[in-house]
C-alpha positions, 0 to 999 in steps of 0.5 A, a space after each residue: 499499500 502506497 500513499 497515492 493509491 491501494 491495489 486491488 484485483 477486479 473480476 478478471 484477476 487484473 490489479 487496478 489502482 484504488 485512488 487514496 483518500 487524498 487523491 478522492 478529495 482532491 478530485 471532488 469538485 465540491 469537497 476541497 470547498 466544504 472542507 476548508 470552509 468548515 474548517 475556517 468556520 470551526 476556527 471562527 466559532 472557537 476563536 470569535 464567539 460572535 461568529 456563531 450568531 445568527 445576526 452575524 451570519 445572516 450578515 455574511 449573507 446580506 454582503 455577499 448577496 452581490 457577489 453571489 448573484 454575479 457569481 451564478 452568472 459568471 459560472 454559467 460562462 466558465 463553464 462554457 470555456 470563457 471568462 467575463 472580466 466586464 461583470 463589476 464595471 456592467 453593475 456599476 453602470 446598471 446601478 448608475 441606471 437604477 439610481 437615476 431612474 429611482 431619484 427621478 421618481 419612476 415606479 420601482 418596477 420600471 426602475 428594477 426592470 430597466 437595471 435588469 434589462 440594461 445589464 442583459 443589453 450590455 452582456 448582448 453587446 459582449 456576446 455578439 462580438 464573441 460570437 458573432 464577430 469572432 472576438 477573443 472573450 478576453 479582449 472584448 471583456 477586458 475593453 468591455 469593462 474600461 467602456 462600461 466603467 467610463 459609461 457609468 462615470 460620464 452618465 452623472 458625471 462621477 457623482 454617485 446617486 443617493 436613493 434614500 429618499 426616492 420614493 420608490 426606495 422603500 420596496 428595495 430597502 425593505 427586500 434587500 434588508 428586510 426579514 421575513 421573521 428572523 429570515 433576510 428576505 434576500 436570503 430566500 431570494 438567494 435560494 431561489 435564485 440558485 434552485 433556478 440556476 441550478 435546474 437549468 444547467 442541470 435539466 435543460 438542453 441549453 445547460 447541457 450545450 454550455 458543459 459539451 462547449 466548454 469540453 470541446 467546442 468544435 465537437 459540440 458544434 459538429 454534433 448540431 449545438 448552436 455554439 454562436 446562439 448559446 455563446 451569445 446567451 451565456 453573456 445575456 445571463 452574465 449581463 442579467 446577473 449585473 443588472 439585477 446584482 446592481 439593484 441590490 448593490 443600490 438597496 445595501 448602499 442606499 445610492 447608486 455609485 459610479 466607482 468599481 469595488 476593486 476587489 469585487 471582480 476578484 472575489 466573483 472569479 475566485 467564488 467560482 473557481 474556489 467551488 470547483 467550476 473548471 477555468 478551462 470550461 465544461 466542468 462546474 456548477 452553481 452549488 459549488 459557487 454557492 460554496 465558494 461564495 460562502 467560503 470567501 465571505 467567512 474570510 471577510 467576516 473573520 478578518 473584520 471579526 479579528 480586527 484585520 485591516 480590509 486592506 488584506 481583503 484582496 490579498 487573501 481573495 488573489 491568493 485563494 484564487 490562485 490555489 483554485 486554479 492550481 487545485 483545479 489543474 491537479 483535479 484534471 491531472 489526477 482525473 488523466 492518471 486514473 484513466 491511463 492506468 484504466 481505474 
């Protein structure tokens, strides 16, 4: 018996390698993130008594809802083999549209619909350039990052829009910050989004097409999948997530800001990759992304409770992102090794 595997005989007398416990953990895309989350939570529960209190746990949920919504959209993009670098900028631009419309006195449903549709429009721009003009998703979304950010600054001369006293803000405030009993309304909304996003990936032709495209785009095309159409809608979904996230963000901040949170994009991508979605595409899921968001949220909350400067957040997120990519590469390497040995 070795540290790597245990040899066992199959039904024909041949011996094959049975993966060790460590190998199985590395190959399971959810286990590593879940174990890490539990270990960090256990450490904080011992060192910070306030950590396990209900108000603190719900604060983690509320403060990470924007990241969660954006990460759901980003999961679709990464599964399909791409990355959207413009998601934070699209959120800022949509937030400015939403804030200006609320401040102008428009009804809440109209302002919400406009913000979500504007986000989808920005996603459609990305999707069109990537799918139909065949420009690299990296080039398009990197350029869009700058363009959407500039739009957010230009539309109101870089000035934030306060919506606290706007008539249409009250329902948004109740939705984002209110509770149903002891349960935040935003938590029930996040759970509903998770189930919908997971259901689409698992039970629809569109979801299965994403995995096929991410695994091998040319093979997917040869099997009759309309790759251009699917990729277009993947980026539209990411834009919809940005528009929806902007509504929650404005509700949390009581204002729309043209400035981008410098750690938002990093946190979103880190959550997706920590949750087991392969950066090369073709593998992953939104339930792993949920674990990734919670893990980063607990880390951030732990730093705050421990009195560590918020300046460390970016360093922690970046380091975790690098580790998540390395772990994903290790999973793929172990999988190929098992396949080559016939186990």
